[in-house]
Steps between C-alpha positions, in 0.01 A plus 500: 500500500831311512648791704284372790735203517785739580318666792491356850196282551347756744544794260363291213194403703451863607518616138245232399272609784501869392469423131201276566350757737524759220369243247194401706425856606480583129278198442259601775479860364460373144201274594334786696561741209366246249180475705469880475546499122843669499628328187830682431625498851400131537694417184815685618498328837432162341791537266752583771349258746550217249862588452566503876306172539714318240828633641415415862342164428804407289732579792299280738460212252881498427562413864206312651725360768537847658221514751577868573421598144173307504398657833605844370292445189191403706559786747529754221177368345303526826646836594449645151134409510446700822719792379304513171167512688629779725617707202185446307287602803705821538462580126121436523464491126146469365148554628282360779129468542390557859168387638386655828191376685374719779183456710446864599779724361479425124386844392755674720786280378393563140493875571851506654639292218354746248640795700841337449425469128447120487233372267252293698175325422240451778269202479227428756518135594371236735749329728455209742380730781307762298558791270856604413666724247742353250758741373710426196815694432775435240837673558866470424646230728723754675182681621320196635628550852371858496146384407507230770624745763234759421226234515618349828527847663126535454399138554753279676262206440484543127565186296761573230631294219766593239554329162757569230336610174594593146284796377338442163240770449463878546398666821600744764801396716522794734841552664679295239472786253369259237173570315468225249 
């Protein structure tokens, strides 16, 4: 990156910021895709991420007296992390397991979820204050908000948790169109 030396300090710092932003956005996406077992896409992102990292790091290390380059590098890192999380959330790749605990509306929630073609398992359970219904539902991540909305419309007091999962066995997935 010797050509950075020919640029004005502000333009060089700005270029470092944007390259590092792209680099760390890719890193954040790669890590999240790796956790979801997306091997090929993780490999591709990792390859190009490494190239960008070496190029940008070399430019900063060649001129450690330039505080603007160092600040741009750090700013690109921090911003890239947030941008990567925002992109990954919008893509919503993968699956979620949703647990819904309802004191009085469990059967109704399960019925509405089934009407909307979500697979749901009802389990009678005992909570701190008495009997409850535990509902388990596994869906594509992009559909998690729909399940939560439907449950809260019937029981605004429902206790809901969502976990990322990697499916391993067969079963009915409802709206995902996947019957494994």
